[in-house]
C-alpha positions as CSV (number, residue, x, y, z in Angstrom):
1,X,-24.8,58.3,251.1
2,X,-24.7,58.8,247.3
3,X,-28.4,59.5,247.2
4,X,-28.6,61.9,250.2
5,X,-28.9,65.6,249.6
6,X,-25.7,67.5,249.1
7,X,-25.4,68.6,252.8
8,X,-23.5,67.5,254.8
9,X,-21.8,65.2,252.3
10,X,-19.6,66.5,249.5
11,X,-19.6,65.4,245.9
12,X,-16.4,63.4,246.6
13,X,-18.0,61.5,249.4
14,X,-21.0,60.7,247.4
15,X,-18.9,59.5,244.5
16,X,-16.8,57.3,246.8
17,X,-20.0,55.7,248.1
18,X,-21.1,55.0,244.5
19,X,-17.7,53.5,243.7
20,X,-18.0,51.2,246.8
21,X,-21.1,49.8,245.3
22,X,-19.4,49.3,241.9
23,X,-16.6,47.5,243.7
24,X,-19.0,45.2,245.5
25,X,-20.8,44.1,242.3
26,X,-17.6,43.8,240.1
27,X,-17.2,40.1,239.2
28,X,-19.9,39.3,241.7
29,X,-23.0,38.2,239.7
30,X,-24.8,36.8,242.8
31,X,-24.2,40.0,244.7
32,X,-25.3,42.1,241.8
33,X,-28.5,40.2,241.3
34,X,-29.2,40.1,245.0
35,X,-28.7,43.9,245.4
36,X,-30.9,44.6,242.4
37,X,-33.6,42.4,243.7
38,X,-33.4,44.1,247.1
39,X,-33.7,47.5,245.4
40,X,-36.8,46.4,243.4
41,X,-38.4,44.9,246.5
42,X,-37.7,48.0,248.6
43,X,-39.1,50.2,245.8
44,X,-42.4,48.3,245.8
45,X,-42.5,48.5,249.6
46,X,-41.6,52.2,249.6
47,X,-44.4,53.4,247.3
48,X,-46.5,54.5,250.3
49,X,-43.6,56.3,252.0
50,X,-44.0,60.1,252.1
51,X,-40.2,60.5,251.6
52,X,-39.1,57.6,249.5
53,X,-35.4,57.0,249.5
54,X,-35.0,54.1,247.0
55,X,-32.9,54.9,244.0
56,X,-35.7,53.7,241.7
57,X,-37.9,56.4,243.2
58,X,-35.4,59.1,242.3
59,X,-35.1,57.7,238.7
60,X,-38.7,57.1,238.0
61,X,-40.4,60.0,239.8
62,X,-39.1,63.2,238.2
63,X,-40.6,65.9,240.4
64,X,-39.7,69.4,241.6
65,X,-38.4,67.9,244.8
66,X,-36.1,65.3,243.1
67,X,-34.9,67.9,240.6
68,X,-33.5,70.1,243.4
69,X,-30.5,67.8,243.7
70,X,-29.6,66.8,240.1
71,X,-26.7,64.7,241.4
72,X,-29.2,62.5,243.3
73,X,-30.8,61.4,240.0
74,X,-27.4,61.2,238.3
75,X,-25.9,59.0,241.1
76,X,-29.0,56.8,241.1
77,X,-28.7,56.3,237.3
78,X,-25.0,55.5,237.6
79,X,-25.6,52.9,240.3
80,X,-28.4,51.3,238.3
81,X,-26.5,51.2,235.0
82,X,-23.7,49.3,236.7
83,X,-26.2,46.8,238.1
84,X,-27.6,46.3,234.5
85,X,-24.4,46.4,232.6
86,X,-24.0,43.1,230.7
87,X,-26.7,41.5,232.8
88,X,-29.7,40.2,230.8
89,X,-31.4,38.9,233.9
90,X,-31.0,42.3,235.6
91,X,-32.5,44.1,232.6
92,X,-35.4,41.7,232.6
93,X,-36.0,42.3,236.3
94,X,-36.1,46.1,235.9
95,X,-38.1,45.9,232.7
96,X,-40.8,44.1,234.6
97,X,-41.5,47.1,236.9
98,X,-44.7,48.8,236.1
99,X,-46.1,52.2,237.4
100,X,-49.7,53.1,237.7
101,X,-52.8,52.1,239.6
102,X,-55.2,50.3,237.3
103,X,-58.0,50.3,239.9
104,X,-57.8,54.1,239.9
105,X,-58.1,54.2,236.2
106,X,-54.4,54.9,235.6
107,X,-52.6,53.4,232.6
108,X,-49.8,51.1,233.4
109,X,-46.4,52.1,232.1
110,X,-43.2,50.2,232.3
111,X,-40.1,51.6,234.1
112,X,-38.4,52.0,230.7
113,X,-41.3,54.0,229.3
114,X,-41.3,56.2,232.4
115,X,-37.5,56.9,232.1
116,X,-38.1,57.7,228.4
117,X,-40.8,60.2,229.4
118,X,-38.7,61.7,232.1
119,X,-35.8,62.1,229.7
120,X,-38.1,63.9,227.2
121,X,-39.3,66.2,230.0
122,X,-35.6,67.0,230.8
123,X,-34.8,67.8,227.2
124,X,-38.0,69.8,226.4
125,X,-37.9,71.9,229.6
126,X,-34.1,72.3,229.6
127,X,-33.7,70.9,233.2
128,X,-30.3,70.7,234.7
129,X,-28.2,68.8,232.1
130,X,-26.8,66.4,234.7
131,X,-30.2,64.8,235.0
132,X,-30.4,64.2,231.2
133,X,-26.8,62.9,231.2
134,X,-27.7,60.4,233.9
135,X,-30.8,59.2,232.1
136,X,-28.9,58.9,228.8
137,X,-26.0,57.0,230.3
138,X,-28.4,54.6,231.9
139,X,-30.4,54.1,228.7
140,X,-27.3,53.5,226.6
141,X,-26.1,50.7,228.9
142,X,-29.6,49.3,229.3
143,X,-30.5,49.2,225.6
144,X,-27.1,48.0,224.4
145,X,-27.4,44.5,223.0
146,X,-31.0,44.2,224.2
147,X,-33.5,44.1,221.3
148,X,-36.5,43.5,223.7
149,X,-35.8,46.7,225.6
150,X,-35.1,48.6,222.4
151,X,-38.4,47.6,221.0
152,X,-40.2,48.7,224.2
153,X,-38.3,52.0,224.2
154,X,-39.3,52.6,220.6
155,X,-43.0,52.1,221.5
156,X,-43.0,55.7,222.8
157,X,-42.3,57.5,219.5
158,X,-42.5,60.9,221.1
159,X,-39.4,60.1,223.0
160,X,-37.5,59.3,219.8
161,X,-38.7,62.5,218.2
162,X,-37.4,64.4,221.2
163,X,-34.0,62.7,220.9
164,X,-33.8,63.4,217.2
165,X,-34.6,67.0,217.8
166,X,-32.0,67.3,220.5
167,X,-29.3,65.9,218.2
168,X,-30.5,68.1,215.2
169,X,-30.6,71.3,217.2
170,X,-27.5,70.6,219.3
171,X,-28.5,73.2,221.9
172,X,-28.2,71.1,225.0
173,X,-24.4,71.0,225.1
174,X,-21.9,68.5,223.8
175,X,-22.5,65.8,226.5
176,X,-26.3,65.7,226.2
177,X,-26.2,66.0,222.4
178,X,-23.4,63.4,222.0
179,X,-25.1,60.9,224.4
180,X,-28.5,61.4,222.6
181,X,-26.7,60.5,219.3
182,X,-25.2,57.4,220.8
183,X,-28.5,56.3,222.2
184,X,-30.2,56.7,218.8
185,X,-27.3,54.7,217.3
186,X,-27.9,51.9,219.8
187,X,-31.6,51.9,218.9
188,X,-30.8,51.6,215.2
189,X,-28.2,48.8,215.8
190,X,-30.4,46.7,218.1
191,X,-33.8,47.4,216.6
192,X,-35.9,44.5,215.4
193,X,-38.3,44.1,212.5
194,X,-41.2,43.8,214.9
195,X,-40.8,47.2,216.5
196,X,-43.0,50.2,215.8
197,X,-40.0,51.7,214.0
198,X,-38.7,48.8,211.9
199,X,-35.1,49.1,210.7
């Protein structure tokens, strides 16, 4: 229900559905890992679907269609961040997702790199700020205390430049600017000497 379009469900109903999921995974590592694995499996099975409904599709595929309901991406990001919170195995699972068809000549990119690119698009094109807030919250939880993910995130230097510009210009509003600053701080704190941007 959280990921359906706004009608006929209200914001409160969508939020309640999201909180039900949070309640299910709270202090339930087996349930959390099982649900995350199911979401990833469904995502891979759903790639041929004309109207994909998996939360990873909404997070990874930033299109005109998905942007019509910014709360859809926001709720999807919220659910995923709760699944990844303090869960190194969960982060490793999602980090293993790749996008692109090598046989068609496409370059493979990881889920983390795709989210980085989507966030940059949001900030550069001034999309609805709720989308950027969702991505930023997700990345803050994902990258916290995870040097491997931070290193992968920093591989896309254009994304970091966009974040720095967002904080420096402070034109996207207090929530987006503040979360961008927090994300940059997390990258600095959990960076490694082997990354493309060594500390």
